[in-house]
PDB file of N, CA, C and O in Angstrom, chain B, residues numbered from 101:
ATOM      1  N   MET B 101     117.566 137.042  63.723  1.00  0.00           N
ATOM      2  CA  MET B 101     118.815 136.522  63.209  1.00  0.00           C
ATOM      3  C   MET B 101     118.465 134.862  63.852  1.00  0.00           C
ATOM      4  O   MET B 101     118.206 134.779  65.053  1.00  0.00           O
ATOM      5  N   GLY B 102     118.474 133.786  63.127  1.00  0.00           N
ATOM      6  CA  GLY B 102     118.509 131.796  63.370  1.00  0.00           C
ATOM      7  C   GLY B 102     119.195 131.404  64.534  1.00  0.00           C
ATOM      8  O   GLY B 102     120.143 132.142  64.802  1.00  0.00           O
ATOM      9  N   ILE B 103     119.041 130.649  65.155  1.00  0.00           N
ATOM     10  CA  ILE B 103     119.660 129.656  65.504  1.00  0.00           C
ATOM     11  C   ILE B 103     121.195 129.375  65.509  1.00  0.00           C
ATOM     12  O   ILE B 103     122.057 129.359  66.388  1.00  0.00           O
ATOM     13  N   CYS B 104     121.179 129.164  64.173  1.00  0.00           N
ATOM     14  CA  CYS B 104     122.498 129.005  63.730  1.00  0.00           C
ATOM     15  C   CYS B 104     123.262 130.770  63.857  1.00  0.00           C
ATOM     16  O   CYS B 104     124.399 130.657  64.314  1.00  0.00           O
ATOM     17  N   GLY B 105     123.014 131.777  63.662  1.00  0.00           N
ATOM     18  CA  GLY B 105     123.523 132.747  63.747  1.00  0.00           C
ATOM     19  C   GLY B 105     123.771 133.135  65.582  1.00  0.00           C
ATOM     20  O   GLY B 105     124.860 133.666  65.800  1.00  0.00           O
ATOM     21  N   TRP B 106     123.368 133.036  66.144  1.00  0.00           N
ATOM     22  CA  TRP B 106     123.241 133.177  67.348  1.00  0.00           C
ATOM     23  C   TRP B 106     124.530 132.368  67.756  1.00  0.00           C
ATOM     24  O   TRP B 106     125.410 132.935  68.402  1.00  0.00           O
ATOM     25  N   ILE B 107     124.659 130.938  67.353  1.00  0.00           N
ATOM     26  CA  ILE B 107     125.700 130.085  67.880  1.00  0.00           C
ATOM     27  C   ILE B 107     127.019 130.684  67.231  1.00  0.00           C
ATOM     28  O   ILE B 107     128.018 131.043  67.854  1.00  0.00           O
ATOM     29  N   ILE B 108     126.812 130.723  65.753  1.00  0.00           N
ATOM     30  CA  ILE B 108     128.354 131.445  65.586  1.00  0.00           C
ATOM     31  C   ILE B 108     128.551 132.963  65.990  1.00  0.00           C
ATOM     32  O   ILE B 108     129.712 132.987  66.401  1.00  0.00           O
ATOM     33  N   LEU B 109     128.074 134.141  66.085  1.00  0.00           N
ATOM     34  CA  LEU B 109     128.303 135.148  66.597  1.00  0.00           C
ATOM     35  C   LEU B 109     128.049 134.798  67.983  1.00  0.00           C
ATOM     36  O   LEU B 109     128.448 135.699  68.722  1.00  0.00           O
ATOM     37  N   GLY B 110     127.527 133.817  68.613  1.00  0.00           N
ATOM     38  CA  GLY B 110     128.210 133.879  70.010  1.00  0.00           C
ATOM     39  C   GLY B 110     129.391 132.698  70.327  1.00  0.00           C
ATOM     40  O   GLY B 110     129.860 132.736  71.464  1.00  0.00           O
ATOM     41  N   GLY B 111     129.883 131.699  69.446  1.00  0.00           N
ATOM     42  CA  GLY B 111     131.019 131.136  69.648  1.00  0.00           C
ATOM     43  C   GLY B 111     131.874 132.082  69.503  1.00  0.00           C
ATOM     44  O   GLY B 111     132.608 132.358  70.452  1.00  0.00           O
ATOM     45  N   LEU B 112     131.970 132.818  68.230  1.00  0.00           N
ATOM     46  CA  LEU B 112     133.232 133.779  67.890  1.00  0.00           C
ATOM     47  C   LEU B 112     133.232 135.175  69.462  1.00  0.00           C
ATOM     48  O   LEU B 112     134.103 135.357  70.313  1.00  0.00           O
ATOM     49  N   ALA B 113     131.935 135.860  69.275  1.00  0.00           N
ATOM     50  CA  ALA B 113     132.049 136.711  70.277  1.00  0.00           C
ATOM     51  C   ALA B 113     132.818 136.195  71.407  1.00  0.00           C
ATOM     52  O   ALA B 113     133.862 136.787  71.681  1.00  0.00           O
ATOM     53  N   GLY B 114     132.379 134.932  72.280  1.00  0.00           N
ATOM     54  CA  GLY B 114     132.375 134.230  73.836  1.00  0.00           C
ATOM     55  C   GLY B 114     134.429 133.674  73.541  1.00  0.00           C
ATOM     56  O   GLY B 114     135.149 133.570  74.534  1.00  0.00           O
ATOM     57  N   TRP B 115     134.950 133.430  72.232  1.00  0.00           N
ATOM     58  CA  TRP B 115     136.298 133.247  72.123  1.00  0.00           C
ATOM     59  C   TRP B 115     137.180 133.989  72.341  1.00  0.00           C
ATOM     60  O   TRP B 115     138.243 133.747  72.912  1.00  0.00           O
ATOM     61  N   VAL B 116     136.555 135.612  71.606  1.00  0.00           N
ATOM     62  CA  VAL B 116     137.582 136.662  71.457  1.00  0.00           C
ATOM     63  C   VAL B 116     137.420 137.379  72.904  1.00  0.00           C
ATOM     64  O   VAL B 116     138.249 138.209  73.277  1.00  0.00           O
ATOM     65  N   ALA B 117     136.112 136.947  73.834  1.00  0.00           N
ATOM     66  CA  ALA B 117     135.887 137.753  75.532  1.00  0.00           C
ATOM     67  C   ALA B 117     136.995 136.764  75.959  1.00  0.00           C
ATOM     68  O   ALA B 117     138.057 137.076  76.497  1.00  0.00           O
ATOM     69  N   SER B 118     136.558 135.464  75.616  1.00  0.00           N
ATOM     70  CA  SER B 118     137.845 134.652  76.945  1.00  0.00           C
ATOM     71  C   SER B 118     139.255 134.610  76.308  1.00  0.00           C
ATOM     72  O   SER B 118     140.125 134.188  77.070  1.00  0.00           O
ATOM     73  N   MET B 119     139.553 134.870  75.387  1.00  0.00           N
ATOM     74  CA  MET B 119     141.088 135.492  75.015  1.00  0.00           C
ATOM     75  C   MET B 119     141.655 136.987  76.027  1.00  0.00           C
ATOM     76  O   MET B 119     142.732 137.268  76.553  1.00  0.00           O
ATOM     77  N   ILE B 120     140.387 137.654  75.951  1.00  0.00           N
ATOM     78  CA  ILE B 120     140.502 138.794  76.568  1.00  0.00           C
ATOM     79  C   ILE B 120     140.255 138.682  77.702  1.00  0.00           C
ATOM     80  O   ILE B 120     140.885 139.619  78.191  1.00  0.00           O
ATOM     81  N   ALA B 121     139.727 138.141  78.559  1.00  0.00           N
ATOM     82  CA  ALA B 121     139.486 137.467  79.881  1.00  0.00           C
ATOM     83  C   ALA B 121     140.808 136.717  80.721  1.00  0.00           C
ATOM     84  O   ALA B 121     141.085 136.800  81.917  1.00  0.00           O
ATOM     85  N   GLY B 122     141.535 135.928  79.581  1.00  0.00           N
ATOM     86  CA  GLY B 122     142.559 135.198  80.095  1.00  0.00           C
ATOM     87  C   GLY B 122     142.212 133.941  80.517  1.00  0.00           C
ATOM     88  O   GLY B 122     143.016 133.271  81.165  1.00  0.00           O
ATOM     89  N   ASN B 123     141.108 133.527  80.234  1.00  0.00           N
ATOM     90  CA  ASN B 123     140.614 132.094  80.244  1.00  0.00           C
ATOM     91  C   ASN B 123     140.023 130.997  79.020  1.00  0.00           C
ATOM     92  O   ASN B 123     139.056 130.282  78.759  1.00  0.00           O
ATOM     93  N   ASN B 124     141.041 131.329  78.613  1.00  0.00           N
ATOM     94  CA  ASN B 124     140.477 130.948  76.981  1.00  0.00           C
ATOM     95  C   ASN B 124     140.682 128.933  77.212  1.00  0.00           C
ATOM     96  O   ASN B 124     139.885 128.001  77.108  1.00  0.00           O
ATOM     97  N   SER B 125     141.949 129.010  77.502  1.00  0.00           N
ATOM     98  CA  SER B 125     142.207 127.311  78.046  1.00  0.00           C
ATOM     99  C   SER B 125     141.559 126.659  78.467  1.00  0.00           C
ATOM    100  O   SER B 125     141.574 125.524  77.992  1.00  0.00           O
ATOM    101  N   ARG B 126     140.449 126.991  79.772  1.00  0.00           N
ATOM    102  CA  ARG B 126     139.800 126.308  80.494  1.00  0.00           C
ATOM    103  C   ARG B 126     138.062 126.464  80.311  1.00  0.00           C
ATOM    104  O   ARG B 126     137.178 125.997  81.030  1.00  0.00           O
ATOM    105  N   GLN B 127     137.931 127.433  78.877  1.00  0.00           N
ATOM    106  CA  GLN B 127     136.328 127.605  78.723  1.00  0.00           C
ATOM    107  C   GLN B 127     135.419 126.403  78.274  1.00  0.00           C
ATOM    108  O   GLN B 127     134.487 125.825  78.833  1.00  0.00           O
ATOM    109  N   GLY B 128     136.263 126.185  76.613  1.00  0.00           N
ATOM    110  CA  GLY B 128     136.072 125.355  75.873  1.00  0.00           C
ATOM    111  C   GLY B 128     135.085 126.132  74.949  1.00  0.00           C
ATOM    112  O   GLY B 128     134.562 127.227  75.156  1.00  0.00           O
ATOM    113  N   LEU B 129     134.942 125.200  73.752  1.00  0.00           N
ATOM    114  CA  LEU B 129     133.510 125.250  72.579  1.00  0.00           C
ATOM    115  C   LEU B 129     132.019 126.005  73.153  1.00  0.00           C
ATOM    116  O   LEU B 129     131.353 126.987  72.823  1.00  0.00           O
ATOM    117  N   ILE B 130     131.940 124.952  74.181  1.00  0.00           N
ATOM    118  CA  ILE B 130     130.365 125.165  74.581  1.00  0.00           C
ATOM    119  C   ILE B 130     130.518 126.098  75.284  1.00  0.00           C
ATOM    120  O   ILE B 130     129.773 127.000  74.901  1.00  0.00           O
ATOM    121  N   GLY B 131     131.335 126.500  76.480  1.00  0.00           N
ATOM    122  CA  GLY B 131     131.366 127.476  76.993  1.00  0.00           C
ATOM    123  C   GLY B 131     131.978 128.821  76.558  1.00  0.00           C
ATOM    124  O   GLY B 131     132.048 129.528  77.563  1.00  0.00           O
ATOM    125  N   ASN B 132     132.443 129.457  75.490  1.00  0.00           N
ATOM    126  CA  ASN B 132     132.385 129.974  74.513  1.00  0.00           C
ATOM    127  C   ASN B 132     131.263 130.660  73.840  1.00  0.00           C
ATOM    128  O   ASN B 132     131.137 131.874  73.682  1.00  0.00           O
ATOM    129  N   ILE B 133     130.175 129.373  73.330  1.00  0.00           N
ATOM    130  CA  ILE B 133     128.947 129.852  73.053  1.00  0.00           C
ATOM    131  C   ILE B 133     127.924 129.886  73.875  1.00  0.00           C
ATOM    132  O   ILE B 133     126.809 129.888  73.354  1.00  0.00           O
ATOM    133  N   VAL B 134     127.999 129.911  74.947  1.00  0.00           N
ATOM    134  CA  VAL B 134     127.207 129.555  75.779  1.00  0.00           C
ATOM    135  C   VAL B 134     127.455 131.354  76.352  1.00  0.00           C
ATOM    136  O   VAL B 134     126.506 132.138  76.358  1.00  0.00           O
ATOM    137  N   VAL B 135     128.618 131.689  76.716  1.00  0.00           N
ATOM    138  CA  VAL B 135     129.296 133.403  77.170  1.00  0.00           C
ATOM    139  C   VAL B 135     129.163 134.000  76.199  1.00  0.00           C
ATOM    140  O   VAL B 135     128.832 135.161  76.444  1.00  0.00           O
ATOM    141  N   GLY B 136     129.271 133.753  75.019  1.00  0.00           N
ATOM    142  CA  GLY B 136     128.878 134.827  73.513  1.00  0.00           C
ATOM    143  C   GLY B 136     127.572 135.205  73.898  1.00  0.00           C
ATOM    144  O   GLY B 136     127.333 136.269  74.469  1.00  0.00           O
ATOM    145  N   CYS B 137     126.295 133.938  73.450  1.00  0.00           N
ATOM    146  CA  CYS B 137     124.968 134.782  73.303  1.00  0.00           C
ATOM    147  C   CYS B 137     124.754 135.224  74.451  1.00  0.00           C
ATOM    148  O   CYS B 137     124.503 136.428  74.412  1.00  0.00           O
ATOM    149  N   VAL B 138     124.731 134.591  75.935  1.00  0.00           N
ATOM    150  CA  VAL B 138     124.504 135.289  76.927  1.00  0.00           C
ATOM    151  C   VAL B 138     125.023 136.921  76.998  1.00  0.00           C
ATOM    152  O   VAL B 138     124.362 137.809  77.537  1.00  0.00           O
ATOM    153  N   GLY B 139     126.553 137.149  76.234  1.00  0.00           N
ATOM    154  CA  GLY B 139     126.756 138.443  76.254  1.00  0.00           C
ATOM    155  C   GLY B 139     126.343 138.995  75.304  1.00  0.00           C
ATOM    156  O   GLY B 139     126.355 140.206  75.526  1.00  0.00           O
ATOM    157  N   ALA B 140     125.884 138.715  74.104  1.00  0.00           N
ATOM    158  CA  ALA B 140     125.095 139.156  73.095  1.00  0.00           C
ATOM    159  C   ALA B 140     123.855 139.844  73.696  1.00  0.00           C
ATOM    160  O   ALA B 140     123.518 140.970  73.331  1.00  0.00           O
ATOM    161  N   PHE B 141     123.126 139.077  74.709  1.00  0.00           N
ATOM    162  CA  PHE B 141     122.128 139.534  75.706  1.00  0.00           C
ATOM    163  C   PHE B 141     122.504 140.905  76.126  1.00  0.00           C
ATOM    164  O   PHE B 141     122.106 142.000  75.726  1.00  0.00           O
ATOM    165  N   VAL B 142     123.342 140.583  77.003  1.00  0.00           N
ATOM    166  CA  VAL B 142     123.646 141.685  78.128  1.00  0.00           C
ATOM    167  C   VAL B 142     124.443 142.785  77.125  1.00  0.00           C
ATOM    168  O   VAL B 142     124.343 143.980  77.404  1.00  0.00           O
ATOM    169  N   GLY B 143     125.031 142.473  76.257  1.00  0.00           N
ATOM    170  CA  GLY B 143     125.483 143.729  75.393  1.00  0.00           C
ATOM    171  C   GLY B 143     124.228 144.478  74.871  1.00  0.00           C
ATOM    172  O   GLY B 143     124.132 145.695  74.720  1.00  0.00           O
ATOM    173  N   GLY B 144     123.446 143.698  74.666  1.00  0.00           N
ATOM    174  CA  GLY B 144     121.991 144.444  74.181  1.00  0.00           C
ATOM    175  C   GLY B 144     121.218 145.122  75.047  1.00  0.00           C
ATOM    176  O   GLY B 144     120.770 146.223  74.726  1.00  0.00           O
ATOM    177  N   LEU B 145     120.909 144.473  76.461  1.00  0.00           N
ATOM    178  CA  LEU B 145     120.651 145.385  77.286  1.00  0.00           C
ATOM    179  C   LEU B 145     121.696 146.403  77.728  1.00  0.00           C
ATOM    180  O   LEU B 145     121.008 147.415  77.860  1.00  0.00           O
ATOM    181  N   ILE B 146     123.108 146.781  78.075  1.00  0.00           N
ATOM    182  CA  ILE B 146     123.718 147.748  77.969  1.00  0.00           C
ATOM    183  C   ILE B 146     123.924 148.936  76.756  1.00  0.00           C
ATOM    184  O   ILE B 146     124.088 150.153  76.846  1.00  0.00           O
ATOM    185  N   PHE B 147     123.847 148.079  75.660  1.00  0.00           N
ATOM    186  CA  PHE B 147     123.803 149.436  74.538  1.00  0.00           C
ATOM    187  C   PHE B 147     122.378 150.480  74.239  1.00  0.00           C
ATOM    188  O   PHE B 147     122.311 151.690  74.022  1.00  0.00           O
ATOM    189  N   ASN B 148     121.059 149.160  74.361  1.00  0.00           N
ATOM    190  CA  ASN B 148     119.941 149.983  74.664  1.00  0.00           C
ATOM    191  C   ASN B 148     119.866 151.350  75.432  1.00  0.00           C
ATOM    192  O   ASN B 148     119.488 152.470  75.088  1.00  0.00           O
ATOM    193  N   HIS B 149     120.597 150.606  77.133  1.00  0.00           N
ATOM    194  CA  HIS B 149     120.447 151.712  77.907  1.00  0.00           C
ATOM    195  C   HIS B 149     120.651 152.732  77.360  1.00  0.00           C
ATOM    196  O   HIS B 149     119.788 153.594  77.192  1.00  0.00           O
ATOM    197  N   PHE B 150     121.973 152.822  76.941  1.00  0.00           N
ATOM    198  CA  PHE B 150     122.628 154.390  76.265  1.00  0.00           C
ATOM    199  C   PHE B 150     122.211 154.770  75.230  1.00  0.00           C
ATOM    200  O   PHE B 150     122.971 155.496  74.591  1.00  0.00           O
ATOM    201  N   GLY B 151     120.896 154.459  74.650  1.00  0.00           N
ATOM    202  CA  GLY B 151     120.583 154.589  73.571  1.00  0.00           C
ATOM    203  C   GLY B 151     121.013 154.180  72.283  1.00  0.00           C
ATOM    204  O   GLY B 151     121.116 154.832  71.244  1.00  0.00           O
ATOM    205  N   GLY B 152     121.168 153.389  72.446  1.00  0.00           N
ATOM    206  CA  GLY B 152     122.279 152.432  71.003  1.00  0.00           C
ATOM    207  C   GLY B 152     121.443 151.620  70.569  1.00  0.00           C
ATOM    208  O   GLY B 152     120.271 151.844  70.875  1.00  0.00           O
ATOM    209  N   VAL B 153     121.733 150.469  69.760  1.00  0.00           N
ATOM    210  CA  VAL B 153     121.007 149.097  69.383  1.00  0.00           C
ATOM    211  C   VAL B 153     121.699 147.896  69.457  1.00  0.00           C
ATOM    212  O   VAL B 153     122.829 147.612  69.060  1.00  0.00           O
ATOM    213  N   GLY B 154     120.860 147.237  70.018  1.00  0.00           N
ATOM    214  CA  GLY B 154     121.638 145.837  70.433  1.00  0.00           C
ATOM    215  C   GLY B 154     121.828 145.362  69.382  1.00  0.00           C
ATOM    216  O   GLY B 154     122.057 146.127  68.445  1.00  0.00           O
ATOM    217  N   VAL B 155     121.798 143.893  69.159  1.00  0.00           N
ATOM    218  CA  VAL B 155     122.303 142.905  68.418  1.00  0.00           C
ATOM    219  C   VAL B 155     121.121 142.905  66.972  1.00  0.00           C
ATOM    220  O   VAL B 155     119.960 142.495  66.970  1.00  0.00           O
ATOM    221  N   THR B 156     121.957 143.551  65.763  1.00  0.00           N
ATOM    222  CA  THR B 156     120.877 143.693  64.592  1.00  0.00           C
ATOM    223  C   THR B 156     121.133 142.210  63.856  1.00  0.00           C
ATOM    224  O   THR B 156     119.991 141.785  63.679  1.00  0.00           O
ATOM    225  N   GLY B 157     121.748 141.563  63.520  1.00  0.00           N
ATOM    226  CA  GLY B 157     122.052 140.304  62.743  1.00  0.00           C
ATOM    227  C   GLY B 157     123.290 139.389  62.796  1.00  0.00           C
ATOM    228  O   GLY B 157     123.656 138.807  63.817  1.00  0.00           O
ATOM    229  N   LEU B 158     123.845 139.325  61.707  1.00  0.00           N
ATOM    230  CA  LEU B 158     125.112 138.524  61.997  1.00  0.00           C
ATOM    231  C   LEU B 158     125.939 139.654  61.437  1.00  0.00           C
ATOM    232  O   LEU B 158     125.699 139.749  60.234  1.00  0.00           O
ATOM    233  N   ASN B 159     126.864 140.591  61.860  1.00  0.00           N
ATOM    234  CA  ASN B 159     127.648 141.289  61.368  1.00  0.00           C
ATOM    235  C   ASN B 159     128.430 141.973  62.118  1.00  0.00           C
ATOM    236  O   ASN B 159     128.452 141.520  63.263  1.00  0.00           O
ATOM    237  N   LEU B 160     129.184 143.013  61.938  1.00  0.00           N
ATOM    238  CA  LEU B 160     130.269 143.735  62.709  1.00  0.00           C
ATOM    239  C   LEU B 160     130.183 144.342  63.970  1.00  0.00           C
ATOM    240  O   LEU B 160     131.013 144.359  64.879  1.00  0.00           O
ATOM    241  N   TYR B 161     128.819 144.947  63.884  1.00  0.00           N
ATOM    242  CA  TYR B 161     128.269 145.760  64.421  1.00  0.00           C
ATOM    243  C   TYR B 161     127.974 144.995  66.145  1.00  0.00           C
ATOM    244  O   TYR B 161     128.328 145.328  67.276  1.00  0.00           O
ATOM    245  N   SER B 162     126.998 143.632  65.486  1.00  0.00           N
ATOM    246  CA  SER B 162     126.379 142.775  66.400  1.00  0.00           C
ATOM    247  C   SER B 162     127.811 142.394  66.964  1.00  0.00           C
ATOM    248  O   SER B 162     128.143 142.404  68.149  1.00  0.00           O
ATOM    249  N   PHE B 163     128.583 142.060  65.878  1.00  0.00           N
ATOM    250  CA  PHE B 163     129.403 141.546  66.930  1.00  0.00           C
ATOM    251  C   PHE B 163     130.679 142.189  68.015  1.00  0.00           C
ATOM    252  O   PHE B 163     131.362 141.473  68.747  1.00  0.00           O
ATOM    253  N   GLY B 164     130.749 143.075  67.952  1.00  0.00           N
ATOM    254  CA  GLY B 164     130.767 144.458  68.758  1.00  0.00           C
ATOM    255  C   GLY B 164     129.695 144.064  69.873  1.00  0.00           C
ATOM    256  O   GLY B 164     130.098 143.200  70.652  1.00  0.00           O
ATOM    257  N   VAL B 165     128.517 144.497  70.070  1.00  0.00           N
ATOM    258  CA  VAL B 165     127.947 144.352  70.529  1.00  0.00           C
ATOM    259  C   VAL B 165     127.973 143.084  71.789  1.00  0.00           C
ATOM    260  O   VAL B 165     128.015 143.155  73.017  1.00  0.00           O
ATOM    261  N   ALA B 166     127.925 141.915  70.816  1.00  0.00           N
ATOM    262  CA  ALA B 166     127.666 140.960  71.531  1.00  0.00           C
ATOM    263  C   ALA B 166     129.637 140.865  72.574  1.00  0.00           C
ATOM    264  O   ALA B 166     129.487 140.577  73.762  1.00  0.00           O
ATOM    265  N   LEU B 167     130.585 141.000  72.304  1.00  0.00           N
ATOM    266  CA  LEU B 167     131.612 140.992  72.562  1.00  0.00           C
ATOM    267  C   LEU B 167     131.698 141.901  74.207  1.00  0.00           C
ATOM    268  O   LEU B 167     131.940 141.392  75.301  1.00  0.00           O
ATOM    269  N   VAL B 168     131.491 142.958  73.986  1.00  0.00           N
ATOM    270  CA  VAL B 168     131.229 143.761  75.328  1.00  0.00           C
ATOM    271  C   VAL B 168     130.541 143.369  75.722  1.00  0.00           C
ATOM    272  O   VAL B 168     131.100 143.045  76.770  1.00  0.00           O
ATOM    273  N   GLY B 169     129.536 143.020  75.822  1.00  0.00           N
ATOM    274  CA  GLY B 169     128.313 142.117  76.635  1.00  0.00           C
ATOM    275  C   GLY B 169     129.156 141.153  77.087  1.00  0.00           C
ATOM    276  O   GLY B 169     129.000 140.977  78.296  1.00  0.00           O
ATOM    277  N   ALA B 170     130.305 140.195  76.415  1.00  0.00           N
ATOM    278  CA  ALA B 170     130.683 138.515  76.833  1.00  0.00           C
ATOM    279  C   ALA B 170     131.971 139.173  77.587  1.00  0.00           C
ATOM    280  O   ALA B 170     132.266 138.685  78.678  1.00  0.00           O
ATOM    281  N   VAL B 171     132.602 140.035  77.181  1.00  0.00           N
ATOM    282  CA  VAL B 171     133.804 140.466  78.314  1.00  0.00           C
ATOM    283  C   VAL B 171     133.215 141.067  79.825  1.00  0.00           C
ATOM    284  O   VAL B 171     133.791 140.861  80.893  1.00  0.00           O
ATOM    285  N   VAL B 172     131.946 141.851  79.674  1.00  0.00           N
ATOM    286  CA  VAL B 172     130.923 141.826  80.722  1.00  0.00           C
ATOM    287  C   VAL B 172     130.686 140.696  81.779  1.00  0.00           C
ATOM    288  O   VAL B 172     130.826 140.622  82.999  1.00  0.00           O
ATOM    289  N   THR B 173     130.359 140.032  81.007  1.00  0.00           N
ATOM    290  CA  THR B 173     129.533 138.540  81.710  1.00  0.00           C
ATOM    291  C   THR B 173     131.224 138.356  82.110  1.00  0.00           C
ATOM    292  O   THR B 173     131.581 139.098  83.025  1.00  0.00           O
ATOM    293  N   LEU B 174     131.832 137.843  81.780  1.00  0.00           N
ATOM    294  CA  LEU B 174     133.081 136.977  82.128  1.00  0.00           C
ATOM    295  C   LEU B 174     133.780 138.025  83.480  1.00  0.00           C
ATOM    296  O   LEU B 174     134.352 137.472  84.419  1.00  0.00           O
ATOM    297  N   PHE B 175     133.658 139.406  83.426  1.00  0.00           N
ATOM    298  CA  PHE B 175     133.919 139.664  84.785  1.00  0.00           C
ATOM    299  C   PHE B 175     132.940 139.669  86.100  1.00  0.00           C
ATOM    300  O   PHE B 175     133.203 139.746  87.300  1.00  0.00           O
ATOM    301  N   ILE B 176     131.784 139.563  85.432  1.00  0.00           N
ATOM    302  CA  ILE B 176     130.830 139.599  86.796  1.00  0.00           C
ATOM    303  C   ILE B 176     131.221 137.684  87.412  1.00  0.00           C
ATOM    304  O   ILE B 176     131.393 137.248  88.550  1.00  0.00           O
ATOM    305  N   LYS B 177     131.232 136.899  85.886  1.00  0.00           N
ATOM    306  CA  LYS B 177     131.437 135.573  86.541  1.00  0.00           C
ATOM    307  C   LYS B 177     133.104 135.669  87.253  1.00  0.00           C
ATOM    308  O   LYS B 177     133.633 135.002  88.142  1.00  0.00           O
ATOM    309  N   LYS B 178     133.398 136.333  86.764  1.00  0.00           N
ATOM    310  CA  LYS B 178     135.005 136.041  87.648  1.00  0.00           C
ATOM    311  C   LYS B 178     134.624 136.808  88.891  1.00  0.00           C
ATOM    312  O   LYS B 178     135.225 136.310  89.843  1.00  0.00           O
ATOM    313  N   LEU B 179     133.777 137.937  89.303  1.00  0.00           N
ATOM    314  CA  LEU B 179     133.940 138.631  90.921  1.00  0.00           C
ATOM    315  C   LEU B 179     132.599 137.718  91.285  1.00  0.00           C
ATOM    316  O   LEU B 179     132.044 138.300  92.217  1.00  0.00           O
ATOM    317  N   LEU B 180     132.032 136.809  91.013  1.00  0.00           N
ATOM    318  CA  LEU B 180     131.273 136.413  91.753  1.00  0.00           C
ATOM    319  C   LEU B 180     131.645 134.754  92.261  1.00  0.00           C
ATOM    320  O   LEU B 180     131.047 134.255  93.214  1.00  0.00           O
ATOM    321  N   PHE B 181     132.806 133.929  91.413  1.00  0.00           N
ATOM    322  CA  PHE B 181     133.113 132.725  91.344  1.00  0.00           C
ATOM    323  C   PHE B 181     134.371 132.779  91.721  1.00  0.00           C
ATOM    324  O   PHE B 181     134.795 131.702  92.139  1.00  0.00           O
ATOM    325  N   GLY B 182     135.293 133.859  91.722  1.00  0.00           N
ATOM    326  CA  GLY B 182     136.765 133.885  91.733  1.00  0.00           C
ATOM    327  C   GLY B 182     137.394 133.420  90.252  1.00  0.00           C
ATOM    328  O   GLY B 182     136.928 133.508  89.116  1.00  0.00           O
ATOM    329  N   LYS B 183     138.443 132.979  90.675  1.00  0.00           N
ATOM    330  CA  LYS B 183     139.830 132.420  89.492  1.00  0.00           C
ATOM    331  C   LYS B 183     138.986 131.131  88.914  1.00  0.00           C
ATOM    332  O   LYS B 183     138.949 130.945  87.697  1.00  0.00           O
ATOM    333  N   ALA B 184     138.377 130.333  89.737  1.00  0.00           N
ATOM    334  CA  ALA B 184     138.275 129.004  89.186  1.00  0.00           C
ATOM    335  C   ALA B 184     136.902 129.278  88.365  1.00  0.00           C
ATOM    336  O   ALA B 184     136.392 128.379  87.696  1.00  0.00           O
TER     337      ALA B 184
END
């Protein structure tokens, strides 16, 4: 998957994860993309640890992996830095 695919997948996953976490209005477009891309990496690690497959391309399964990772990333961010 190329850089454009990572940006699209990261942006969508970060946006949905920020709505789930309740900080969508504070994050912005770049924040959504960064959280989504980091989340795709984290989600890939989590899924690989439990015997699954990480991000495989621009598809619905990869979106789910990135979304799970992005929610975990936002949860860890909230634990470390609080609500600010």
